[in-house]
Each structure stands twice: as structure tokens, then as C-alpha cells.
C-alpha positions as CSV (number, residue, x, y, z in Angstrom):
1,M,-97.6,-57.5,71.4
2,A,-96.8,-55.1,68.6
3,P,-97.0,-55.8,64.9
4,A,-93.5,-56.6,63.4
5,A,-93.9,-53.8,61.0
6,D,-94.4,-51.3,63.8
7,A,-91.7,-52.4,65.7
8,H,-89.2,-52.1,63.1
9,A,-90.7,-48.7,62.1
10,A,-90.0,-47.6,65.7
11,A,-86.4,-49.1,65.6
12,E,-85.8,-47.2,62.5
13,R,-87.2,-43.8,63.7
14,A,-85.1,-44.3,66.7
15,A,-82.1,-44.8,64.8
16,R,-82.7,-41.9,62.5
17,Q,-83.6,-39.5,65.5
18,S,-81.4,-40.7,68.2
19,Y,-78.4,-42.5,66.9
20,G,-75.9,-39.6,67.3
21,R,-77.2,-38.7,70.8
22,L,-76.8,-42.3,72.0
23,V,-73.3,-42.7,70.6
24,A,-72.2,-39.6,72.1
25,I,-73.5,-40.3,75.7
26,L,-72.0,-43.9,75.5
27,S,-68.8,-42.7,74.1
28,A,-68.4,-40.1,76.8
29,R,-68.5,-42.7,79.5
30,T,-66.6,-45.6,77.7
31,R,-64.1,-43.3,75.6
32,D,-64.2,-45.9,73.1
33,I,-66.2,-45.0,70.0
34,A,-66.0,-48.5,68.2
35,A,-67.2,-50.3,71.4
36,S,-70.0,-47.8,71.9
37,E,-71.1,-48.2,68.3
38,D,-70.8,-52.2,68.8
39,A,-73.1,-51.8,72.1
40,L,-75.6,-49.7,70.3
41,A,-75.8,-52.0,67.2
42,D,-76.5,-54.9,69.7
43,A,-79.2,-52.8,71.6
44,F,-80.7,-52.1,68.0
45,A,-80.7,-56.0,67.2
46,R,-82.4,-56.7,70.5
47,A,-85.0,-54.2,70.0
48,L,-86.0,-56.0,66.9
49,E,-86.3,-59.2,68.5
50,R,-88.0,-57.9,71.6
51,W,-90.4,-55.2,70.7
52,P,-92.6,-57.4,68.3
53,V,-93.2,-59.5,71.3
54,D,-93.2,-56.9,74.4
55,G,-94.5,-54.1,72.6
56,V,-92.6,-50.7,71.6
57,P,-91.5,-49.0,74.8
58,D,-92.8,-45.6,76.1
59,Q,-89.3,-44.4,75.7
60,P,-87.4,-46.1,72.9
61,E,-84.3,-44.0,73.2
62,A,-84.0,-44.8,77.1
63,W,-84.5,-48.4,76.4
64,L,-82.0,-48.6,73.8
65,L,-79.5,-46.6,75.9
66,S,-80.1,-49.0,79.0
67,V,-79.6,-52.0,76.7
68,A,-76.4,-50.6,75.3
69,R,-74.9,-49.6,78.6
70,N,-75.7,-53.0,80.2
71,R,-74.0,-54.6,77.3
72,T,-70.9,-52.5,77.9
73,L,-70.9,-53.2,81.5
74,D,-71.0,-56.8,80.8
75,A,-68.1,-56.5,78.6
76,W,-66.1,-54.5,81.2
77,R,-66.9,-57.2,83.9
78,H,-65.7,-60.2,81.8
79,S,-62.7,-58.3,80.6
80,R,-59.3,-59.4,82.2
81,V,-58.3,-55.7,82.2
82,Q,-60.0,-53.9,84.9
83,D,-57.9,-50.7,85.5
84,D,-58.4,-47.9,87.4
85,A,-60.2,-46.1,84.6
86,A,-62.7,-48.9,84.1
87,Q,-63.7,-49.2,87.5
88,T,-64.4,-45.5,87.5
89,L,-66.4,-45.6,84.4
90,L,-68.3,-48.3,86.0
91,L,-69.2,-45.9,88.9
92,L,-70.1,-43.2,86.5
93,A,-72.3,-45.5,84.2
94,D,-75.5,-44.5,85.8
95,E,-74.7,-40.7,85.8
96,I,-75.8,-40.1,82.1
97,G,-77.7,-37.0,82.9
98,A,-75.1,-35.3,85.2
99,D,-74.4,-31.8,84.4
100,A,-71.2,-30.6,83.3
101,P,-69.5,-28.5,86.0
102,D,-66.4,-26.2,86.3
103,G,-67.0,-23.8,83.4
104,Q,-67.3,-26.6,80.7
105,A,-68.8,-25.1,77.7
106,V,-70.6,-27.4,75.3
107,P,-74.4,-28.0,76.1
108,D,-74.9,-30.9,73.9
109,E,-73.7,-34.4,74.0
110,R,-73.4,-34.5,70.0
111,L,-71.4,-31.4,70.0
112,R,-69.0,-32.8,72.7
113,L,-68.4,-35.7,70.6
114,L,-67.9,-33.3,67.7
115,F,-65.1,-31.7,69.4
116,V,-63.6,-34.7,70.5
117,C,-63.5,-35.9,66.9
118,A,-61.7,-32.6,66.0
119,H,-58.7,-33.4,68.5
120,P,-55.4,-32.4,67.0
121,A,-54.1,-36.0,67.8
122,I,-56.5,-37.3,65.2
123,D,-55.4,-37.3,61.6
124,A,-56.9,-34.1,60.0
125,A,-58.3,-36.1,56.9
126,A,-60.3,-38.5,59.1
127,R,-62.1,-35.7,61.5
128,A,-64.9,-34.7,59.5
129,P,-65.9,-38.1,58.4
130,L,-65.3,-39.6,61.8
131,M,-67.8,-37.0,62.9
132,L,-70.4,-38.0,60.2
133,Q,-70.1,-41.8,61.3
134,T,-70.0,-41.3,65.1
135,V,-72.5,-38.7,65.4
136,L,-74.9,-39.1,62.4
137,G,-74.4,-42.8,62.1
138,L,-73.2,-42.8,58.4
139,D,-71.1,-45.4,57.1
140,A,-67.9,-45.0,54.9
141,A,-69.8,-46.1,51.6
142,R,-72.4,-43.5,52.0
143,M,-69.7,-40.7,53.0
144,A,-67.0,-41.5,50.3
145,G,-68.4,-39.3,47.5
146,A,-68.5,-36.2,49.9
147,F,-64.8,-36.5,50.4
148,L,-63.7,-37.7,47.0
149,I,-62.2,-40.8,48.3
150,A,-62.6,-44.4,47.9
151,P,-65.0,-46.1,50.6
152,A,-62.3,-48.7,51.7
153,T,-59.8,-46.0,52.1
154,L,-62.1,-43.9,54.1
155,G,-63.1,-46.9,56.3
156,Q,-59.3,-47.6,57.1
157,R,-58.8,-44.0,58.1
158,L,-62.1,-44.2,60.3
159,V,-60.9,-47.1,62.1
160,R,-57.4,-45.8,62.7
161,A,-59.0,-42.6,64.0
162,K,-61.1,-44.5,66.6
163,A,-58.1,-46.7,67.6
164,R,-56.2,-43.4,68.0
165,I,-58.7,-42.0,70.3
166,R,-58.8,-45.0,72.4
167,A,-54.9,-45.7,72.4
168,A,-53.8,-41.9,73.2
169,G,-56.5,-41.5,75.8
170,I,-57.9,-38.5,74.3
171,P,-60.4,-37.2,76.9
172,F,-64.0,-37.3,76.3
173,E,-65.0,-34.2,78.2
174,Y,-66.5,-30.8,77.5
175,P,-63.7,-28.5,75.9
176,R,-63.1,-25.5,78.1
177,A,-64.2,-22.3,76.3
178,R,-60.5,-21.2,75.9
179,D,-60.0,-24.6,73.5
180,L,-62.9,-24.4,71.6
181,A,-61.7,-22.0,68.8
182,Q,-58.7,-24.2,67.8
183,R,-61.1,-27.2,66.9
184,L,-63.9,-25.0,65.4
185,Q,-62.9,-25.3,61.9
186,D,-63.2,-28.9,61.9
187,V,-66.4,-29.1,63.7
188,L,-68.0,-26.7,61.1
189,D,-66.6,-28.7,58.2
190,G,-68.2,-31.8,59.9
191,I,-71.8,-30.1,60.2
192,Y,-71.4,-28.8,56.9
193,A,-70.5,-32.3,55.5
194,A,-73.8,-33.5,57.4
195,Y,-75.9,-31.0,55.7
196,G,-74.2,-31.7,52.3
197,T,-74.9,-35.5,52.6
198,G,-78.6,-34.7,53.3
199,W,-79.0,-32.1,50.7
200,E,-77.7,-34.5,48.1
201,D,-80.3,-36.9,49.1
202,V,-83.2,-34.5,48.1
203,D,-85.1,-37.8,46.2
204,G,-85.3,-39.4,49.6
205,A,-83.8,-42.5,48.4
206,D,-81.6,-43.2,51.3
207,T,-83.6,-43.6,54.6
208,A,-80.6,-43.1,56.7
209,Q,-80.0,-39.5,55.5
210,R,-83.4,-38.1,56.0
211,G,-83.3,-35.5,58.6
212,L,-79.6,-34.9,58.3
213,T,-80.0,-31.2,57.0
214,A,-82.2,-30.6,59.9
215,E,-79.9,-32.0,62.3
216,A,-77.0,-30.2,60.9
217,I,-78.7,-27.1,61.2
218,D,-79.8,-27.7,64.9
219,L,-76.1,-28.3,65.7
220,C,-75.1,-25.2,64.1
221,R,-77.8,-23.2,65.7
222,I,-76.4,-24.5,69.2
223,L,-72.9,-23.9,68.3
224,C,-73.9,-20.3,67.3
225,G,-75.3,-19.9,71.0
226,L,-72.2,-21.5,72.2
227,M,-69.8,-19.1,70.4
228,P,-71.7,-15.8,69.9
229,R,-68.5,-13.9,69.1
230,E,-67.2,-16.3,66.5
231,P,-68.4,-15.3,63.0
232,E,-67.9,-18.4,61.2
233,P,-70.6,-20.5,62.8
234,Q,-73.0,-17.8,62.0
235,G,-71.6,-17.7,58.4
236,L,-72.2,-21.5,58.2
237,L,-75.7,-21.4,59.3
238,A,-76.5,-18.6,57.1
239,L,-75.0,-20.7,54.1
240,M,-77.1,-23.8,55.0
241,L,-80.2,-21.6,55.5
242,F,-80.0,-20.0,52.2
243,C,-79.9,-23.3,50.8
244,E,-82.4,-24.7,52.9
245,S,-84.8,-21.9,51.9
246,R,-84.9,-23.2,48.2
247,A,-85.3,-26.7,49.1
248,A,-89.0,-27.0,48.0
249,A,-88.2,-25.6,44.7
250,R,-85.4,-28.1,43.8
251,R,-88.0,-30.5,42.2
252,S,-90.8,-30.0,40.0
253,A,-94.4,-31.4,40.7
254,D,-93.5,-34.6,39.0
255,G,-90.2,-35.2,40.7
256,G,-87.8,-33.5,37.8
257,Y,-84.7,-31.7,38.8
258,V,-85.1,-27.8,38.6
259,P,-81.8,-25.8,38.5
260,L,-81.5,-22.5,40.6
261,D,-81.8,-20.2,37.7
262,V,-85.3,-21.5,36.7
263,Q,-86.9,-22.3,40.0
264,D,-90.1,-20.9,41.1
265,T,-89.1,-18.3,43.8
266,A,-92.6,-18.3,45.1
267,R,-91.7,-22.0,46.6
268,W,-88.9,-20.5,48.4
269,N,-89.2,-20.2,52.2
270,H,-88.5,-16.4,52.3
271,A,-88.4,-16.4,56.2
272,L,-85.5,-18.7,56.2
273,R,-83.7,-16.7,53.5
274,E,-84.2,-13.4,55.7
275,Q,-82.9,-15.4,58.6
276,A,-79.7,-16.2,56.4
277,E,-79.4,-12.5,55.3
278,Q,-79.4,-11.3,59.1
279,L,-77.1,-13.8,60.1
280,L,-74.6,-12.9,57.3
281,R,-75.0,-9.2,58.4
282,H,-74.3,-10.0,62.0
283,A,-71.2,-12.2,61.2
284,A,-69.9,-9.5,58.9
285,G,-70.1,-6.8,61.6
286,L,-67.8,-9.0,63.7
287,D,-65.0,-8.2,61.5
288,A,-63.3,-11.4,60.9
289,L,-63.9,-12.7,57.4
290,G,-64.0,-16.3,56.8
291,A,-64.8,-19.0,54.1
292,Y,-68.4,-20.0,55.3
293,Q,-69.1,-16.3,55.4
294,M,-67.8,-15.9,51.9
295,E,-70.0,-19.1,50.7
296,A,-73.0,-17.5,52.5
297,A,-72.5,-14.2,50.5
298,I,-72.3,-16.2,47.2
299,Q,-75.4,-17.8,48.0
300,S,-76.9,-14.5,49.0
301,A,-75.8,-12.9,45.7
302,H,-77.3,-16.1,43.7
303,C,-80.5,-15.6,45.5
304,A,-80.7,-11.9,44.8
305,R,-80.1,-12.4,41.1
306,R,-82.8,-14.8,40.8
307,L,-85.2,-12.5,42.6
308,G,-84.3,-9.8,40.0
309,A,-81.6,-7.9,41.8
310,Q,-79.1,-6.4,39.5
311,V,-75.9,-8.4,40.7
312,P,-73.1,-7.9,38.1
313,A,-71.8,-11.2,36.8
314,D,-68.2,-10.3,37.4
315,A,-69.0,-9.4,41.3
316,L,-69.9,-13.3,41.6
317,V,-66.4,-14.1,40.1
318,A,-64.8,-12.0,42.6
319,L,-66.6,-13.6,45.2
320,Y,-65.7,-16.9,44.1
321,D,-61.9,-15.5,43.9
322,G,-62.3,-14.5,47.5
323,L,-63.3,-17.9,48.5
324,I,-60.5,-19.6,46.9
325,A,-58.0,-17.0,48.3
326,L,-59.3,-18.1,51.9
327,R,-59.9,-21.9,51.4
328,P,-59.1,-23.1,47.9
329,S,-61.1,-26.2,46.9
330,I,-62.2,-28.2,43.9
331,G,-65.9,-27.3,44.4
332,A,-64.8,-23.5,44.8
333,R,-62.9,-23.7,41.5
334,V,-65.7,-25.3,39.5
335,S,-68.1,-23.0,40.6
336,R,-66.0,-20.1,40.0
337,A,-65.7,-21.4,36.2
338,C,-69.5,-21.4,36.1
339,A,-69.5,-17.7,37.4
340,V,-66.7,-16.9,34.6
341,A,-69.0,-18.5,31.8
342,T,-71.7,-16.3,33.1
343,A,-69.6,-13.3,32.9
344,E,-67.5,-13.9,29.8
345,G,-69.2,-16.8,27.9
346,P,-69.1,-20.5,27.9
347,A,-65.5,-20.8,26.0
348,A,-64.1,-18.7,29.0
349,G,-65.7,-20.9,31.4
350,L,-64.4,-23.9,29.7
351,Q,-60.8,-22.4,29.8
352,A,-61.2,-22.1,33.6
353,L,-62.2,-25.7,33.9
354,D,-59.3,-26.8,31.9
355,A,-56.9,-25.1,34.5
356,I,-57.9,-27.7,37.0
357,A,-55.9,-30.9,37.1
358,A,-57.6,-33.8,35.4
359,A,-56.9,-36.2,38.5
360,E,-58.6,-33.8,40.9
361,V,-61.9,-33.7,39.0
362,A,-62.2,-37.1,37.6
363,S,-64.9,-38.1,40.0
364,Y,-66.5,-34.8,40.6
365,Q,-69.8,-34.8,39.2
366,P,-70.2,-30.9,39.0
367,Y,-67.2,-30.7,37.0
368,W,-68.4,-33.0,34.2
369,A,-72.0,-31.5,34.3
370,A,-70.4,-27.8,33.7
371,R,-68.1,-29.1,31.2
372,A,-70.9,-30.7,29.3
373,H,-73.1,-27.5,29.2
374,F,-70.1,-25.6,28.2
375,L,-69.0,-27.7,25.4
376,G,-72.6,-27.8,24.1
377,A,-72.8,-24.0,24.1
378,T,-69.6,-23.7,22.3
379,G,-70.3,-26.2,19.4
380,A,-69.0,-29.6,20.4
381,P,-72.1,-31.7,20.9
382,A,-70.5,-35.3,20.5
383,I,-67.9,-34.4,23.2
384,A,-70.6,-32.7,25.3
385,R,-72.8,-35.8,25.1
386,E,-69.7,-37.9,26.3
387,A,-69.2,-35.3,29.4
388,Y,-73.1,-35.5,30.1
389,A,-72.9,-39.3,30.4
390,R,-69.9,-39.1,32.6
391,A,-71.7,-36.5,34.9
392,A,-75.0,-38.7,34.9
393,G,-72.9,-41.8,35.8
394,L,-71.5,-40.0,38.8
395,S,-74.9,-39.1,40.3
396,S,-77.0,-41.1,42.5
397,S,-80.1,-39.0,42.0
398,P,-82.6,-40.2,39.3
399,A,-83.9,-37.0,38.8
400,V,-80.6,-35.3,38.2
401,R,-79.7,-38.1,35.8
402,A,-82.8,-37.6,33.7
403,Y,-82.1,-34.0,33.6
404,L,-78.6,-34.6,32.3
405,A,-80.1,-37.1,29.6
406,A,-82.5,-34.6,28.4
407,A,-79.9,-32.0,28.1
408,A,-77.8,-34.4,26.1
409,A,-80.7,-35.3,23.8
410,R,-81.4,-31.7,23.1
411,L,-77.8,-31.3,21.4
């Protein structure tokens, strides 16, 4: 018998480390993401019942997969609909580890599911969040902020997307090499959204998000190996490694928020930063500029400036202009405004923020933090404090909220 606390910890660890792999394996056989998630949820519930009594199995992941698969098989056997496809899937149910033949190109079950979620038959707005939910186990409430959308609306999109996969008979098969490129952008977006979700939880408040940054980097490394002549996966990997190299310096010894321009560079991981530089140089040599390469170049410039290199402020503005030309976004426009403020002063930065439609940034926390800073620097303390309060209210991080409150108090 295992103590209940040990059994619960083992189940939590398995969920954190293996959820995506298990859903990917089950979905590949059932072609029904929602049913696979239900089966896996039942398996975890069964684990919480049995592991405290029977002990934690030597291979928890295999135990969970077996229970989930059996639950799925029972559902098929009791269903009145026993078509040829279901019968075929029953025969394939024990072939979990079979190699993909005939030139099928994706070597990881999670990546295969990512490319399924990027199928053109699925609504474009649902693809990246669908990847996060199915491969990484995040729910709509946890993801909604990353996509600037209400949780209920996102949840409805995800339900429709899963129904679409099932109804349209979208094949759960390894995409052929010739089909990978057309789905690549959505897969990259899904991986980066996963990284960003983990990055935002630097305080470790959400146990479900621990390890997301590492998993996103791992998936991107696999993707780079899969598509070595595609520069954008290398650009994305470089971008994430630039950010990851600074992770240890984002908090002070007492847990306080530390912005980039005052971080202790001795706490940076310079080996990761050099990997990022090498990846960016290699991607540039492939002569196909993309948005992720441009974002990585921006991070490279920020790192270089902090390390003492003479990077002209207007060069950063030009980089953001290039990013917006390739792929406009609210984040890029707000970051450009910050670069403009550095180059031309806070009034110019405020003017750049004012050019963004208010409805687009109503719930975008970085906009309000930047606006508060610029307002304070241009002599409007009362309005700046209001903006600081709004930025703090939009942040889930206690450290960031404390930093913003302190900045407001200094006005």
C-alpha cells in the first residue's frame, strides 16, 4: 500500500509529464480527441482510487495508457455503431508502438497530433488553442488570456474543433513530408503559445503549467530535426532559447520582478544564449526571412544591449517595423511603441500607443504597463497611477503586481 499523498503526487507527476503523449497515442487510434481525453480522465480517476491501495506501478504511464485504452474499447464494444472503421481500430488497439511506414515523416506522437490540429479543415482561430489543450492538457480558462479571448468563447471553439475532426474524418496519420510545410505556421504558433503560457507562470503558481517551457523547447528541437531546411522552426527555437537563457534573472533573491534592463547578466545562461545565436545565424543562411526569425533577432539585440553592445535605439524600432510588416500583432505594436520611447522619448512612445485601437488593447496587460510608464515620465502621475492599477489588475503574477504597485507609489 502506498500513502495517499505519494499516490496523488505520482498521478500529478504523470499528468504533468505524460498527458500530451498519452492523448496523442490514444487519439491516433480513436481519431476522437474528446473521447480520448475522457478516457484518460477516467484513467487518472482510477489511479487515484487504486494506487493508494495497490501501490504506484513501476510504469505509471503504461498503466494509465492501458486503463484508458480499455475504457475506449469497452465504449466501442457497447456502442450500437460498429462500423468497419471502429472494427479496424479495435484490431489496431494493441499496436501502440508500431513504427510509421512508407515515408511518414513525424517521429513524435505529440508532433503528429499538433499537425492534425493544424489541418486546414479546422477553424484557424482554434488551431493553436486546440494544440495546447490536446497535447499539453491546458483548459480554456488557463489559455484564454494568451489568445485575448473570453474563456467561454474559447471553450466553444475547442468543442467545435474536436467535433469537426471527428465529423470530417480528418486522418490521424503522420503527414507526408510534402504536406508538412503548409501546416507548419500553425504548429509553430502552438508551440510558441505553449512556451508563452509556461513563461508567464514564472512564479510557479499553477502546477499544471510547470514544465511547459521545457516541453515546448523539446518539441521545437524535434521539429528542427524533422525540417532542417526550414528556417522558421530554427527561428522559433532561437527565440525561446534567448528568453530561456534569462529565466533565472527574472526574479530577485526575494522573488521580486526584475525587468530586462536591470537584470544581473551573471545569472543568465550564456550557453543557451549562444545556442540561440547559432540557430539564428543558421536560419538566416537559409535565405527565407520569417516572423520568428525577426522576433529572435529582436531578442538578440535586447540581450546585446544589456551586455553592453552599442545597439542603436532606432535599429530596434526598425526591427519591430520589419516584424509588423511580416506579421502584425498587438504585441509587436506595443513592443514597437516601447522601442520608439527609448529612441525618441516617452511622449513619442505614448503617441505610438495611442495609434492602436482602444478595443484591441482593453485587456492587454503590457499595453497598460507601458502606458503607465510613459504617462509617469511625461508628467501625468494621476492618470499614470490609474494605468498602473489596470495593468496590475490584468496580471496573474503577484511579483509583477507588486512591481507595478511600487512604480505607481513612486510617482
